[in-house]
N, C-alpha and C positions, 0 to 999 in steps of 0.2 A: 639362228633371229627370231627374238622372243619381239612380240606385236599381245599389246595390253588387249584384254579383252573384258567388258563390263554383263553377266551374263546373268538377265531379269528374266530366264525363261524358266520355264520349270525343265529342263531335258540336260541333256550332258552340255558339256565343250564340245566343237564342231570337232571329228576326227578321223584322220587318216582311215579305209578298211583294211589299205593292204601295208604290206612295207615300204609297197614301191609307186603308193599314188600318190596323184599327181594333184588329188583337188581335196577336200572333207569334206562329208556332208553336209547338209543342210536340211536344220527342222522346221515347219509351220511351228508356228505357237499361237495358242487358238485357245478361247475361252467357248468358243462351239464351230461344229465344221462347215468350211466355207464349199458350196455345190456352182461348183462351176459351170454356167452351160457350155454347148455347142456355143464358135465364134467368141468366148468370151471372154474376160480378161479381168485380173483382180492383181493389187497389192496384199500379200501374204506377209505379215509380219512376223520375226525370228525370231524376238527380244534379245538381242547378240548386238554392242554397242565393240567398236573399232576403234585402236592407233597403231596407224601402219609409223614407219618409221620412213620419215624420207625418200625418197627414191623410188617406194614400192608399189603398190595398187593391188587389190582385192580383186582380182574375175568372177564374177558370178556366172554361172554354168548351165545349163539341162543336164538332167541323168537322164542317159541315152536311156532303161530300161523306160519310166518315164513316157517318155522321146516315141520309143520303139513302140510296145505295148498299149498305150492310155492315147496318146497326142497328145500330149500335152508338155509342152515347152516354153522356155525365157524371152519375151517377147524383146527385150531389149539386152541380144547375146554376142556377146560375152557383155554383162553390167558391168563398171566400177565404179570401186570404192576408193575416191582417193585414199593419200595418206593425212589427208588435213581434215576430212568427213567425219563429225560423232554423233549422229544422229541413229536411229535403230537403223537395223538392217533389213530391206526390204524387198522382198523373191517378185516379180512382175510374171506371175505366171497366164497365160493362153492355155486355151482349150480348143486343138485344129479338129476334134475327134467332132463324130453325128452325136455321141453320146452325154450325158454329165459326168462332169468326177466330182464324186466329194475328196473336197482336202481334208486330209483329217489331223488332230494334233497329233502334233510329235511327230508325224510326218516326214521323212526324207524328199524336199521336194528339188533340192538345188545341190550342184555341187560350187566348194568354193576354192580358186587356188588364189595364191599372192603370187607376185610376180615385181620383177623390178623392171624399169622403166628410164625413158633416157627422156628429157624434155628438149626438143628444137629450138633449134638456133636458126632464124631465118636469114637467109644471104637473096637479096635479091640480083639475078644475073638476065643476059638478054635472050641466050640461047641456053639450050642443056647440053648432055657431051652425050654421041654416038652412041646405039647400041645394037647388036643384030636382031635385034623384035623390036627397036623404034615404037612405032605410038602402034602397035600389032597387042589388040588385048577381047575381049569381051568371046573368046573360042576361036581364038583366030591361030589357035592350033591343030584344032581339027578334030574327030572325036574316038580317033586311033590310040 
């Protein structure tokens, strides 16, 4: 699949790190570093603009290394970029650690997964079909 992209950043296009990677690294495109205090959030610009085919979305996800080592994650994860959105892609970072985190220009801050999706058509009914699980949820299967 080909995706149109405008790269207004000073960094290379998003790329897969390995042959089997699902996500492409997304980099911060900054004029100056951003200091993210504990529990603070910010919108980090990427300089990227995309046009996806109908029926696809771009999902923005945290980078596992930043999450584990630094406590940095995305607030609305996965964040969705719809096929008809044409604005700059921005990444909502949050610092869940007890220490300041500095976002540097060109730093890999998220990963983007391109995914196919369907649109639902609602069919209103009086009752739902029965299943073995029924209404069980929120840990109903226990801890084992």
